[in-house]
Backbone as CSV, one residue per row, in Angstrom:
resi,resn,N_x,N_y,N_z,CA_x,CA_y,CA_z,C_x,C_y,C_z
1,UNK,0.951,-1.011,-0.137,0.427,-0.056,-0.087,0.928,1.431,-0.106
2,UNK,1.793,1.524,0.880,1.869,2.821,1.418,3.484,2.944,0.459
3,UNK,3.602,1.787,0.230,5.110,1.483,-0.696,5.180,1.798,-2.006
4,UNK,4.082,1.577,-2.190,3.837,1.294,-3.656,3.459,2.406,-4.152
5,UNK,2.907,3.226,-3.129,2.498,5.027,-3.421,3.455,5.275,-3.351
6,UNK,4.798,5.604,-2.443,5.511,5.919,-2.909,7.116,5.510,-3.234
7,UNK,6.538,4.903,-4.392,7.715,3.914,-5.705,6.674,4.787,-6.471
8,UNK,5.315,4.719,-6.581,4.708,5.292,-8.048,5.505,6.999,-8.160
9,UNK,5.135,7.475,-6.638,5.245,9.536,-6.445,6.743,9.245,-6.870
10,UNK,7.991,8.471,-6.879,9.221,8.507,-7.270,9.271,8.321,-8.654
11,UNK,8.829,7.284,-9.108,8.832,7.164,-10.415,8.050,8.245,-11.645
12,UNK,6.946,8.668,-10.694,6.382,9.930,-11.722,7.431,10.938,-11.258
13,UNK,7.884,11.000,-10.747,8.670,12.356,-9.934,10.088,12.145,-11.670
14,UNK,10.616,11.049,-11.594,11.525,10.668,-12.229,11.235,10.758,-13.995
15,UNK,10.011,10.851,-14.034,9.463,10.613,-15.619,8.961,12.073,-15.569
16,UNK,8.438,12.856,-14.357,8.501,14.040,-14.767,9.489,14.966,-15.087
17,UNK,10.930,14.724,-14.746,11.767,15.649,-15.636,12.425,15.250,-16.546
18,UNK,12.545,13.990,-16.624,12.950,13.545,-17.872,12.106,14.012,-19.088
19,UNK,10.904,13.954,-19.171,9.990,14.323,-20.028,10.379,16.029,-20.168
20,UNK,10.450,16.386,-19.517,10.528,17.987,-19.448,12.091,18.512,-19.852
21,UNK,13.171,17.471,-19.199,14.079,17.482,-20.071,14.657,17.509,-21.841
22,UNK,13.632,16.128,-22.450,13.783,15.569,-23.187,13.203,17.030,-24.060
23,UNK,11.971,17.618,-24.125,11.400,18.615,-24.252,11.945,19.778,-24.435
24,UNK,12.544,20.135,-23.455,13.167,21.745,-23.279,14.353,21.537,-24.256
25,UNK,15.201,20.681,-24.021,16.393,20.765,-25.250,16.137,20.425,-26.456
26,UNK,14.969,19.630,-26.897,14.295,19.506,-28.170,14.297,20.843,-28.750
27,UNK,13.374,22.337,-28.050,12.477,23.209,-28.431,14.077,23.859,-28.072
28,UNK,15.557,23.745,-28.167,16.204,24.809,-28.127,16.102,25.609,-26.872
29,UNK,15.749,25.204,-25.882,15.106,26.118,-24.511,14.287,26.896,-24.405
30,UNK,13.340,26.828,-25.305,12.230,27.417,-25.299,10.755,27.200,-25.003
31,UNK,10.424,25.871,-24.536,9.155,24.821,-24.675,9.399,24.524,-23.009
32,UNK,8.732,24.642,-22.094,8.874,24.094,-20.628,7.435,24.054,-19.910
33,UNK,7.579,22.093,-20.257,6.307,21.880,-19.975,6.367,20.441,-18.878
34,UNK,5.362,20.725,-17.943,5.543,20.491,-16.818,4.356,19.593,-16.366
35,UNK,4.904,18.115,-15.956,3.409,17.360,-15.786,3.872,17.441,-13.717
36,UNK,2.239,17.913,-13.636,2.217,17.576,-12.531,3.275,18.821,-11.720
37,UNK,3.321,20.066,-11.888,4.183,20.625,-11.237,4.189,21.064,-9.874
38,UNK,3.275,20.527,-8.666,3.488,20.868,-7.414,3.288,19.666,-7.124
39,UNK,3.882,18.540,-7.778,3.876,17.073,-6.760,5.155,17.455,-6.126
40,UNK,6.291,18.087,-6.176,7.588,18.269,-5.560,7.398,19.499,-4.363
41,UNK,5.977,20.074,-4.444,6.522,21.269,-3.502,5.463,21.089,-2.194
42,UNK,5.825,22.120,-1.543,5.193,21.824,-0.374,3.844,22.612,-0.066
43,UNK,2.939,21.302,-0.709,1.312,21.928,-0.922,0.220,20.725,0.016
44,UNK,-0.706,20.699,0.251,-2.068,19.589,0.462,-1.491,18.771,-0.507
45,UNK,-1.950,17.566,-0.061,-2.189,16.320,-0.820,-2.674,16.271,-2.408
46,UNK,-4.015,17.200,-1.951,-4.906,17.355,-3.531,-4.168,17.907,-4.283
47,UNK,-3.879,19.593,-3.604,-2.968,20.525,-4.784,-1.829,19.612,-5.186
48,UNK,-1.373,18.676,-5.334,0.399,18.003,-5.399,0.126,17.533,-6.269
49,UNK,-1.295,16.921,-6.857,-1.374,16.739,-8.259,-2.414,17.286,-9.049
50,UNK,-2.231,18.484,-8.366,-3.440,19.164,-10.129,-2.702,20.618,-9.714
51,UNK,-2.507,21.343,-10.746,-3.050,20.976,-12.350,-2.302,19.888,-12.928
52,UNK,-2.397,18.884,-13.406,-2.062,17.915,-14.466,-0.780,18.499,-14.890
53,UNK,-1.101,19.507,-15.549,-0.051,20.048,-16.624,0.227,21.522,-16.749
54,UNK,1.770,22.078,-17.005,1.635,23.234,-16.709,3.039,23.613,-18.036
55,UNK,2.905,24.157,-19.159,3.900,24.738,-19.875,3.822,26.554,-19.751
56,UNK,5.143,26.491,-20.651,5.286,28.044,-20.849,6.020,27.587,-22.342
57,UNK,5.899,28.704,-22.869,6.915,29.070,-24.419,7.365,30.299,-24.743
58,UNK,8.646,30.706,-24.754,9.906,31.982,-24.157,9.809,32.244,-25.700
59,UNK,9.594,31.346,-26.787,9.908,31.479,-28.181,9.217,32.834,-28.932
60,UNK,9.441,32.833,-30.478,9.116,33.913,-30.670,7.486,33.104,-31.793
61,UNK,6.575,34.270,-31.376,5.322,33.836,-31.858,5.006,34.162,-32.789
62,UNK,4.909,33.394,-33.828,4.468,34.049,-35.247,3.401,33.858,-35.072
63,UNK,3.121,35.703,-36.186,1.720,35.944,-36.335,1.360,35.855,-37.815
64,UNK,-0.047,36.363,-37.916,0.164,36.392,-39.482,0.186,38.065,-40.197
65,UNK,0.818,38.323,-40.752,0.882,39.894,-41.409,-0.289,40.553,-41.813
66,UNK,-0.874,41.405,-41.261,-2.459,42.251,-41.778,-2.458,43.627,-41.327
67,UNK,-3.641,44.305,-41.524,-3.579,45.328,-41.512,-3.858,45.972,-39.815
68,UNK,-4.241,45.520,-39.174,-3.728,45.369,-37.832,-2.620,45.421,-37.465
69,UNK,-1.817,44.873,-37.561,-0.284,44.545,-37.287,0.638,45.697,-37.237
70,UNK,0.037,46.292,-38.617,0.848,47.433,-39.575,0.612,48.754,-38.876
71,UNK,-0.710,48.610,-38.352,-0.885,49.789,-37.392,-0.097,50.130,-35.711
72,UNK,-0.203,48.501,-35.569,0.619,48.708,-34.252,2.266,48.972,-34.459
73,UNK,2.755,48.452,-35.567,4.067,48.623,-35.745,4.448,50.222,-36.353
74,UNK,3.238,50.716,-36.612,3.726,52.250,-37.322,3.681,53.484,-36.071
75,UNK,2.978,52.876,-35.028,2.843,54.076,-33.650,4.003,53.813,-32.695
76,UNK,3.716,55.347,-32.338,4.753,55.511,-31.911,5.078,55.510,-30.358
77,UNK,5.389,55.255,-29.673,5.841,54.678,-28.279,5.636,56.108,-27.346
78,UNK,4.672,56.918,-26.744,4.827,58.168,-26.164,6.530,58.495,-25.270
79,UNK,6.596,59.217,-25.463,7.960,59.197,-24.609,9.095,59.031,-24.835
80,UNK,9.201,58.343,-25.665,10.386,57.648,-26.707,10.630,58.453,-27.763
81,UNK,12.137,58.666,-27.719,12.317,59.284,-29.476,13.311,58.262,-29.994
82,UNK,13.855,58.240,-30.945,14.714,58.053,-31.994,15.912,58.135,-31.592
83,UNK,16.145,59.380,-31.498,17.353,59.889,-31.133,18.621,59.546,-29.813
84,UNK,19.508,59.225,-30.315,20.750,58.189,-29.219,20.765,59.831,-27.919
85,UNK,20.725,60.651,-28.113,20.928,61.719,-27.576,19.814,61.722,-26.422
86,UNK,18.802,61.294,-26.420,17.903,61.599,-25.997,17.384,60.387,-24.891
87,UNK,17.868,59.127,-25.196,18.286,57.932,-24.201,18.744,58.506,-22.389
88,UNK,17.562,57.739,-21.953,17.348,57.789,-20.649,17.122,56.445,-20.265
89,UNK,17.788,56.179,-19.119,17.011,55.274,-18.346,15.673,55.211,-17.651
90,UNK,14.647,54.362,-17.945,13.309,54.386,-17.656,13.385,53.520,-16.525
91,UNK,14.148,52.850,-15.558,14.133,52.160,-14.849,12.861,52.104,-13.390
92,UNK,13.121,53.899,-12.680,12.207,54.417,-12.467,10.764,54.715,-12.112
93,UNK,10.911,54.990,-13.827,9.034,54.991,-14.324,9.245,53.329,-14.444
94,UNK,9.491,52.754,-14.361,8.688,51.219,-14.511,8.444,50.605,-13.227
95,UNK,8.990,51.172,-11.984,8.758,50.549,-10.561,9.157,49.494,-10.497
96,UNK,9.967,48.643,-11.306,10.146,47.058,-11.038,11.743,47.077,-10.474
97,UNK,12.540,48.428,-10.692,13.534,48.474,-10.416,14.061,49.352,-9.404
98,UNK,14.798,49.175,-8.486,15.672,50.713,-8.119,16.949,50.444,-8.234
99,UNK,17.362,50.030,-9.516,18.970,50.563,-9.817,18.828,51.039,-10.881
100,UNK,19.578,52.013,-11.362,19.807,52.633,-12.434,21.058,53.224,-12.968
101,UNK,21.702,52.692,-13.798,22.683,52.543,-14.947,23.374,54.233,-14.727
102,UNK,24.485,54.309,-14.361,25.182,55.929,-14.839,26.583,55.560,-15.340
103,UNK,26.550,56.087,-16.622,27.752,56.048,-17.769,28.623,57.255,-16.935
104,UNK,29.802,56.716,-16.918,31.001,57.659,-16.464,31.653,57.975,-17.612
105,UNK,32.111,59.330,-17.912,33.109,59.944,-18.950,34.690,59.683,-18.641
106,UNK,35.312,59.266,-19.758,36.662,58.753,-19.552,37.524,60.182,-18.412
107,UNK,36.875,60.862,-19.597,37.472,62.281,-18.874,37.998,62.819,-17.277
108,UNK,36.634,62.317,-16.773,37.010,62.490,-15.326,37.998,61.653,-14.583
């Protein structure tokens, strides 16, 4: 009973990582597919078996080119210009980072 359950969970964990590794490297590290992603996490008994799978794809998504995408490409982003003179760090604007890169001149 209990030994069979433990062996089953261990085998499922090994298969989980093998399938992830094969798909991850075959997709050039762009596709992450997990079978039972909560199996080894510290959650409740039933929560460790749900969801059954989870995936993320970090590669390029190919979309059909149409009139709608042309309008998006041609629009300018507010506050941004194409001049290299006006480039500034926008790290404070995003609110995600408190770091700001500062360039130093060699003359100083």
